[in-house]
C-alpha positions in Angstrom: -17.2 -41.7 43.3 -15.4 -41.4 40.0 -18.5 -40.2 38.2 -19.2 -37.6 40.9 -15.6 -36.3 40.6 -16.0 -35.9 36.8 -19.3 -34.2 37.3 -17.9 -31.9 39.9 -14.9 -31.0 37.6 -17.5 -30.2 34.8 -19.5 -27.9 37.0 -16.4 -26.0 38.3 -15.3 -25.5 34.8 -18.6 -24.1 33.8 -18.7 -21.8 36.9 -15.1 -20.6 36.2 -16.1 -19.9 32.6 -19.7 -18.7 33.1 -18.5 -15.1 33.2 -17.6 -15.4 29.4 -21.2 -15.3 28.1 -22.0 -12.8 30.9 -19.3 -10.5 29.3 -20.9 -11.0 26.0 -24.3 -10.1 27.2 -22.8 -7.0 28.9 -21.3 -5.9 25.8 -24.7 -6.0 24.1 -26.1 -3.3 26.4 -22.8 -1.4 27.5 -20.0 0.0 25.5 -17.3 0.5 28.2 -14.9 3.4 27.7 -11.3 2.4 27.1 -10.4 3.4 30.7 -13.2 1.2 32.1 -12.1 -1.7 29.9 -8.5 -1.2 31.1 -9.4 -1.3 34.8 -11.5 -4.5 34.3 -8.8 -6.1 32.3 -6.0 -5.3 34.8 -8.2 -6.3 37.7 -8.7 -9.7 36.0 -5.1 -10.1 35.2 -4.2 -9.5 38.8 -6.6 -11.9 40.2 -5.4 -14.6 37.8 -1.8 -13.9 38.6 -2.6 -14.4 42.3 -4.4 -17.7 41.6 -1.5 -19.0 39.4 1.0 -18.1 42.3 -0.9 -19.5 45.1 -2.7 -22.5 43.7 -0.4 -23.8 41.0 3.1 -22.6 41.5 3.4 -22.5 45.3 1.8 -25.9 45.7 4.2 -27.6 43.2 7.3 -25.9 44.7 6.2 -27.0 48.4 6.0 -30.6 47.2 9.5 -30.5 45.8 8.6 -30.7 42.0 10.1 -27.4 40.9 11.9 -28.7 37.9 8.9 -30.4 36.6 6.8 -27.4 37.1 9.5 -25.2 35.3 9.7 -27.6 32.4 5.9 -27.6 32.1 5.7 -23.8 32.3 8.3 -23.5 29.5 6.3 -25.9 27.4 3.0 -24.2 28.1 4.4 -20.7 27.2 5.9 -21.9 24.0 2.8 -23.7 23.0 0.8 -20.6 23.7 3.1 -18.3 21.6 3.3 -20.7 18.7 -0.4 -21.5 18.5 -1.4 -17.9 19.2 0.7 -16.7 16.4 -0.7 -19.3 14.0 -4.3 -18.4 14.9 -3.6 -14.7 14.6 -2.3 -15.1 11.0 -5.7 -16.5 10.0 -7.7 -13.5 11.5 -7.7 -14.5 15.2 -5.7 -11.3 16.1 -9.2 -9.4 15.8 -10.4 -10.8 19.2 -8.6 -8.2 21.2 -6.9 -4.8 20.8 -3.7 -6.2 22.2 -3.5 -9.1 19.8 -4.3 -6.7 17.0 -1.6 -4.5 18.0 1.0 -7.4 18.4 -0.1 -8.8 14.9 0.5 -5.6 13.1 3.8 -4.9 14.8 5.1 -8.2 13.8 4.0 -7.5 10.3 5.7 -4.2 10.4 9.0 -5.8 11.5 8.8 -8.2 8.6 8.1 -5.3 6.2 11.1 -3.3 7.5 13.3 -6.1 6.5 11.8 -6.3 3.0 12.1 -2.6 2.6 15.7 -2.6 3.5 16.4 -5.3 0.9 14.5 -3.5 -1.9 15.3 0.1 -1.4 18.9 -0.6 -2.1 18.0 -0.6 -5.8 17.9 3.1 -5.7 21.5 4.1 -6.2 21.2 6.8 -3.5 20.7 4.2 -0.8 23.3 1.6 -1.7 25.6 2.1 1.1 23.1 3.6 3.7 23.5 2.1 7.2 20.6 0.0 8.4 19.8 2.3 11.3 19.2 5.1 8.8 16.7 2.8 6.9 14.8 2.5 10.2 14.1 6.2 10.0 12.2 5.5 6.8 10.5 2.3 7.6 7.8 3.4 10.0 6.4 5.8 7.4 6.1 3.2 4.6 2.6 2.1 3.5 1.6 -0.8 1.3 -1.3 -0.2 -1.1 -2.8 -2.6 -3.5 -4.0 -1.1 -6.8 -6.4 -3.1 -9.1 -5.8 -3.3 -12.8 -6.4 0.1 -14.5 -6.3 2.2 -11.2 -4.3 5.3 -11.1 -1.3 5.7 -8.7 -0.6 9.1 -9.5 -1.4 11.7 -12.3 0.6 14.1 -14.3 0.8 17.3 -12.5 0.4 15.8 -8.9 2.9 16.9 -6.2 5.5 14.3 -6.1 5.3 13.7 -2.3 6.0 10.0 -2.5 8.2 7.5 -4.3 7.3 3.9 -5.0 8.6 0.4 -5.0 6.7 -2.3 -6.8 6.3 -5.4 -4.6 4.4 -7.4 -7.1 2.5 -6.7 -10.3 3.2 -4.1 -12.9 2.9 -0.4 -13.6 2.7 1.7 -16.8 4.2 5.2 -17.0 3.1 7.4 -19.8 2.1 10.9 -20.7 -1.4 12.0 -21.4 -0.9 13.9 -24.7 -2.8 12.4 -27.6 -0.9 10.1 -29.7 1.8 9.3 -27.0 3.0 5.8 -27.6 6.0 5.7 -25.3 4.8 3.7 -22.3 7.4 2.6 -19.8 6.5 -0.7 -18.3 7.6 -1.6 -14.8 7.7 -4.9 -13.0 8.3 -6.3 -9.6 10.9 -4.5 -7.4 11.2 -1.5 -9.9 11.5 1.9 -8.2 9.6 5.0 -9.7 8.8 8.5 -8.8 12.3 9.0 -7.1 13.6 12.1 -9.0 10.4 14.0 -8.8 10.2 13.2 -5.0 13.8 14.3 -4.4 13.5 17.5 -6.4 9.8 18.4 -5.2 8.7 18.7 -8.9 5.3 17.8 -10.1 5.0 14.3 -11.7 5.2 14.6 -15.5 3.8 11.1 -16.1 0.8 9.2 -15.3 1.3 5.9 -13.4 -1.4 3.2 -13.8 -1.5 -0.4 -12.5 -1.3 -2.7 -15.5 -2.6 -5.6 -13.4 -3.2 -6.3 -9.7 -0.3 -4.6 -8.1 1.1 -4.1 -4.6 3.3 -1.0 -4.1 5.4 0.3 -1.3 4.8 4.0 -0.7 7.6 6.0 0.9 6.6 9.4 1.6 8.7 12.6 1.1 8.6 13.5 4.6 10.4 10.5 5.5 13.2 11.4 3.0 13.3 14.9 4.5 13.7 13.5 8.0 16.6 11.3 6.8 18.3 14.2 5.2 18.2 16.0 8.5 19.4 13.1 10.6 21.8 11.2 8.4 25.2 12.9 7.4 25.8 10.0 5.2 22.6 10.3 3.2 23.2 14.2 2.9 26.5 13.4 1.3 25.0 11.1 -1.2 22.4 13.7 -2.1 25.1 16.3 -2.4 27.0 14.2 -4.9 23.7 13.5 -6.8 23.0 17.2 -7.1 26.3 17.8 -8.8 26.0 14.9 -11.0 24.4 15.2 -14.5 21.4 12.9 -13.6 19.2 15.4 -12.0 20.1 18.0 -14.6 19.1 15.7 -17.4 15.9 14.9 -15.7 15.0 18.5 -15.2 15.9 19.4 -18.8 14.0 16.5 -20.4 10.9 16.3 -18.2 10.4 20.0 -17.1 12.1 21.8 -20.0 14.2 23.9 -17.7 17.1 25.7 -19.3 20.8 25.2 -18.4 20.9 28.6 -16.6 17.7 27.6 -14.6 19.0 24.3 -13.6 22.4 25.8 -12.5 20.7 28.4 -10.4 18.5 25.7 -8.7 21.5 23.3 -8.2 23.5 26.0 -6.3 20.6 27.0 -4.2 19.8 23.3 -3.4 23.5 22.6 -2.4 23.5 25.6 -0.1 20.2 24.7 1.7 21.3 21.2 1.9 24.5 22.2 3.7 22.9 24.8 6.0 19.4 23.3 6.7 19.5 19.8 5.4 16.8 20.4 2.9 16.3 20.4 -0.9 14.1 23.3 -2.3 11.6 22.7 -5.0 13.0 22.8 -8.6 9.6 23.5 -10.1 6.5 24.6 -8.2 3.2 22.8 -8.4 0.4 24.8 -10.3 -2.3 25.5 -7.6 -4.0 28.8 -8.9 -4.9 29.5 -5.2 -5.7 33.1 -5.7 -8.5 32.4 -8.1 -10.2 29.6 -6.0 -10.1 31.9 -2.9 -12.4 34.2 -4.7 -14.9 31.4 -5.5 -15.2 29.4 -2.2 -18.7 30.6 -1.6 -19.8 30.0 -5.1 -18.7 26.3 -5.2 -21.9 24.0 -5.7 -22.5 20.4 -4.8 -20.0 20.8 -1.8 -21.6 22.7 1.0 -18.9 21.6 3.4 -16.6 24.3 2.0 -19.0 27.3 2.1 -18.5 30.0 4.7 -15.4 28.6 6.1 -13.1 31.0 8.0 -10.6 32.7 5.8 -7.6 31.0 7.4 -9.1 27.5 6.4 -9.9 28.7 2.9 -6.2 29.7 2.5 -5.1 26.3 3.9 -7.5 24.5 1.4 -6.3 26.8 -1.5 -2.7 25.7 -0.8 -3.7 22.0 -0.9 -5.6 22.2 -4.3 -3.9 21.3 -7.6 -4.9 23.1 -10.8 -4.9 21.1 -14.1 -6.1 21.3 -17.6 -7.6 18.5 -19.7 -8.4 18.2 -23.3 -11.9 17.2 -24.5 -12.6 13.5 -24.3 -10.1 13.0 -21.5 -11.5 10.5 -18.8 -11.2 11.9 -15.2 -12.1 8.7 -13.6 -13.8 5.5 -14.4 -16.7 3.9 -12.6 -15.7 1.4 -9.9 -12.2 2.7 -9.7 -10.6 3.9 -6.4 -11.6 7.5 -5.4 -8.5 9.4 -4.5 -9.5 12.9 -5.2 -12.5 15.3 -5.7 -12.8 17.9 -8.4 -14.0 21.6 -8.7 -14.6 22.7 -12.3 -13.1 26.1 -13.3 -13.8 26.4 -17.0 -15.6 24.0 -19.5 -18.0 21.1 -19.1 -17.8 17.6 -17.7 -20.2 14.7 -18.3 -21.0 12.2 -15.5 -22.0 8.9 -17.1 -23.2 5.6 -15.6 -22.1 3.0 -18.3 -24.2 0.3 -16.5 -27.5 2.1 -17.1 -27.0 3.8 -20.6 -30.5 5.0 -20.7 -30.0 7.2 -17.6 -29.6 10.8 -18.5 -26.0 12.2 -18.5 -25.3 14.7 -15.9 -23.6 17.8 -17.3 -21.4 19.9 -14.9 -20.4 23.5 -15.3 -18.1 26.0 -13.8 -17.9 26.0 -9.9 -19.5 22.5 -9.8 -17.7 20.0 -7.5 -17.8 16.3 -8.2 -16.3 13.0 -6.9 -17.2 14.4 -3.5 -19.0 11.5 -1.7 -16.5 9.1 -3.1 -13.6 11.0 -1.7 -15.2 11.7 1.7 -16.0 8.0 2.3 -13.1 6.4 0.3 -15.6 4.4 -1.7 -15.1 3.6 -5.4 -16.6 5.9 -8.1 -20.2 5.2 -8.9 -20.0 6.9 -12.3 -17.6 7.7 -15.1 -16.4 11.4 -15.6 -15.4 12.7 -19.0 -14.4 16.1 -20.2 -17.0 17.4 -22.7 -14.6 20.1 -23.9 -11.3 21.5 -22.9 -11.4 22.2 -19.2 -9.4 23.6 -16.3 -10.2 22.4 -12.7 -8.9 22.0 -9.2 -8.3 18.7 -7.6 -8.0 17.9 -3.9 -6.5 14.5 -3.2 -7.9 12.3 -0.5 -4.6 12.4 1.5 -4.5 16.2 1.4 -8.1 16.5 2.5 -7.5 14.2 5.7 -4.3 16.2 6.5 -6.4 19.4 6.5 -8.7 18.0 9.1 -6.0 18.3 11.7 -5.4 22.1 11.0 -8.9 23.2 9.9 -11.2 22.6 12.9 -14.3 24.0 11.3 -13.8 21.8 8.2 -13.3 18.9 10.5 -16.4 19.6 12.6 -18.5 19.7 9.4 -17.0 16.5 8.2 -17.9 14.8 11.6 -21.4 16.2 11.3 -21.6 14.6 7.7 -20.7 11.3 9.2 -22.9 11.5 12.4 -25.9 12.8 10.7 -26.0 9.8 8.5 -25.0 11.3 5.0 -21.9 9.1 4.6 -23.9 6.1 5.9 -26.7 6.6 3.5 -24.5 7.1 0.6 -22.5 3.9 1.3 -25.6 1.8 1.9 -27.1 3.0 -1.3 -24.2 2.1 -3.6 -21.4 0.3 -1.8 -21.8 -1.4 1.6 -24.4 -3.2 3.4 -25.9 -1.8 6.7 -23.4 -3.6 9.0 -20.4 -2.6 7.0 -21.4 1.0 6.7 -22.0 1.3 10.5 -18.6 -0.2 11.0 -17.0 2.3 8.7 -18.9 5.2 10.6 -17.5 4.0 13.9 -14.0 3.7 12.6 -14.1 7.2 10.8 -15.3 9.0 14.0 -12.7 7.3 16.1 -9.9 8.4 13.6 -11.1 12.0 13.6 -10.7 12.0 17.4 -7.2 10.3 17.4 -5.8 12.1 14.3 -5.2 8.7 12.6 -5.7 8.0 8.9 -9.3 7.5 8.1 -10.6 4.2 6.8 -11.5 3.6 3.2 -14.9 2.2 2.6 -13.5 0.2 -0.3 -10.8 -1.3 2.1 -13.5 -2.0 4.7 -15.4 -4.2 2.1 -12.2 -5.9 0.9 -10.9 -6.5 4.5 -14.2 -8.1 5.6 -14.2 -10.3 2.6 -10.4 -11.2 3.1 -11.0 -12.0 6.7 -14.2 -14.2 6.3 -12.5 -17.0 8.1 -11.9 -14.6 11.1 -14.7 -15.7 13.3 -13.4 -19.4 13.3 -9.9 -18.1 13.9 -11.2 -15.8 16.8 -13.1 -18.7 18.2 -9.9 -20.9 18.1 -7.9 -18.1 19.7 -10.3 -17.7 22.6 -10.4 -21.6 23.0 -6.6 -21.4 23.2 -6.9 -18.9 26.0 -9.3 -21.2 27.9 -7.8 -24.8 27.4 -5.1 -24.5 30.1 -7.4 -23.4 32.8 -9.9 -26.1 32.1 -7.3 -28.9 32.4 -5.9 -27.7 35.6 -9.3 -27.5 37.3 -10.1 -31.1 36.6 -6.6 -32.4 37.4 -6.4 -30.4 40.7 -9.6 -32.2 42.0 -7.8 -35.5 42.0 -5.4 -34.6 44.8 -6.4 -31.9 47.0 -9.5 -30.3 45.4 -9.9 -26.9 43.6 -9.2 -23.8 45.4 -11.8 -21.2 45.9 -9.2 -18.6 45.0 -8.4 -20.3 41.7 -12.1 -20.5 40.6 -12.6 -16.9 41.6 -9.5 -15.8 39.8 -10.4 -17.6 36.6 -14.0 -16.1 36.8 -12.7 -12.6 37.5 -10.2 -12.8 34.6 -12.7 -14.3 32.1 -15.4 -11.5 32.5 -13.2 -8.6 31.3 -11.5 -10.7 28.6 -15.0 -11.6 27.2 -16.3 -8.0 27.5 -13.3 -6.5 25.7 -13.3 -9.1 23.1 -17.0 -8.9 22.5 -16.7 -5.1 22.1 -13.9 -5.7 19.6 -15.9 -8.3 17.5 -18.9 -5.8 17.5 -16.5 -3.2 16.0 -15.6 -5.8 13.3 -19.4 -6.2 12.4 -20.1 -9.5 14.2 -23.7 -9.9 15.4 -24.6 -10.5 18.9 -26.0 -13.9 18.3 -22.7 -15.2 16.9 -20.6 -13.5 19.6 -22.8 -15.1 22.4 -22.7 -18.6 20.8 -18.8 -18.3 20.7 -18.6 -17.5 24.4 -21.3 -20.0 25.4 -19.7 -22.8 23.5 -16.3 -21.9 25.1 -18.0 -22.2 28.4 -19.2 -25.7 27.7 -15.6 -26.5 26.4 -14.1 -25.4 29.5 -16.5 -27.7 31.5 -15.7 -30.6 29.2 -11.9 -29.9 29.4 -12.1 -29.8 33.2 -14.0 -33.2 33.1 -11.3 -34.7 30.7 -8.5 -33.4 32.9 -10.1 -35.1 35.8 -10.2 -38.4 33.8 -6.8 -38.4 32.1 -4.7 -37.5 35.2 -6.4 -39.8 37.7 -3.3 -42.0 38.0 -0.7 -39.4 37.2 2.4 -39.2 39.3 3.0 -36.1 41.4 5.8 -35.1 39.2 3.5 -35.5 36.1 0.9 -33.5 37.9 3.3 -30.7 38.6 4.3 -30.7 34.9 0.7 -30.4 34.0 0.2 -27.5 36.4 3.4 -26.0 34.9 1.9 -26.2 31.4 -1.3 -24.5 32.5 0.6 -21.8 34.5 3.1 -21.1 31.7 0.3 -20.8 29.1 -1.9 -18.5 31.3 1.0 -16.3 32.4 2.1 -15.9 28.7 -1.4 -15.1 27.9 -1.7 -12.5 30.7 1.7 -11.0 29.6 0.9 -10.9 25.8 -2.7 -10.0 25.7 -4.6 -8.9 29.0 -2.0 -6.5 30.5 -0.8 -5.0 27.3 -4.4 -4.3 26.2 -5.1 -2.8 29.7 -2.1 -0.4 29.4 -2.9 0.5 25.8 -6.4 1.6 26.9 -5.9 2.9 30.4 -2.2 3.9 30.8 -1.1 4.3 34.4 -4.5 3.1 36.0 -3.4 -0.5 35.3 -1.0 -0.7 38.2 -3.4 -0.1 41.0 -6.2 -2.1 39.3 -3.9 -5.2 38.9 -3.0 -4.9 42.5 -6.6 -4.8 43.5 -7.3 -7.9 41.4 -4.3 -9.7 43.0 -5.5 -8.9 46.6 -9.1 -9.9 45.7 -8.0 -13.4 44.7 -5.8 -13.8 47.9 -8.9 -12.6 50.0 -10.9 -15.6 48.5 -7.8 -17.9 49.6 -8.5 -16.7 53.2 -12.1 -17.9 53.0 -10.7 -21.5 52.7 -9.1 -21.4 56.0 
């Protein structure tokens, strides 16, 4: 009798979890839309809610063990939250969109606290209220620069200021013989005066070692100026102080009269409109490039664009001059801009294959194009063969253009869809799986208007999360343990309800389908995904058998406590992962779908009568 009960518990555990590998198989042949995923997730969540209510909670309450049930539910909920957070920190958050969102929101909250503590080093922010800091915090990005990588260049628009989290940065001019390098360390702030005055950067900023930097965009400062009277007052005092005047005089060689005129204008506009006008305009030479758009070589994406889009691109370009021998970029460094040569010549050199012929570029040639479009690292080194003039288009400006230049955006989409980006990445930077992942993410970002992925970041993230498959499996196991225990323990007293098995089965399928699709997006192969779910199905069966063994002589109160642990863990899982993911992907469709799942589980309960 004992052996048959254990075997029955094992079989019922297998049945309840058999929808897990079914979901993985379905994901191999079907990529459901977000709406379809939401409907299935909400339906499964509703079914599981009904099963918990009828078969676990109601039965324990009827037998007079509410307090044991409640204590178990609190323990189960807290255990799930703690273990779920631990697993997520090691990459398990990748198993679902909802756990991914929660993970990054928690990280963002931690970052806000760090930003508030560090930004106080800028004198202007010393007494700023915490609520004003929260206006800035959502716009802040954290970027890691490798040793020797450029953070910004002389002549770039100062649309960001920076706080060093860890590492070091060297600030210097590019003129020959310049020896005065400013060395910055952790927690130092730089780029603040150029950002406030909207003047071009007069220095180059290069990471002196592996460096993590907080980037605070100018538009966040502009928003703060409009919404914070306190911050406006502080900026007003700074404009009338001698600090900005000294900066403009020393760095931009403005005369006293020019500085006074700008200061008066800045104070007036600050009071009337909450803005500070540029003290020095960025050199863009837009009129000249507009006459050459159809002559640009090596960049067909820009040819024959509508005039209004050409104007937008011309306003985003930066015009600069370099001296003979200046290095424009080094091989294997981060690609943050493309170049269009105006005058002079540039040599493209591959230092790793010195016998390969140097490519010489001339006027109207574009270069650095593929690296910019994919966010990969440069595959060659570019050096000015003589004094040159050129236009630069930064990566951030290019992706901003995609939202306002539909023809350019469509050509970029075609470049990705037709395989041009994938072929380039596979030939030089990523393997097939990684390049396909980048392609999927890039197309999705174009549709949603989000920041596009960097191929360099994709490669780094996959390496950084190499333990993610194990963490994901542990996270999925964490979701399934409570249900397996309650199946086995329920058999001891009254037998397992059909509605409980049905609810678990219906909840497991969409969870497996959604998670499998998410893991495919992360580049996991089908065999690995299927084995994860199949092993979890077996573990659910084993867990049900173990529950039947361990609780064979349990008191009714202890049994209610165990049911409470299972109910608390599963209810917390539904609230934290299933329903949030369904709402994130489907919106208002979640309500009716959850109700339908709830009623379906109750229908199975009627079959027991």
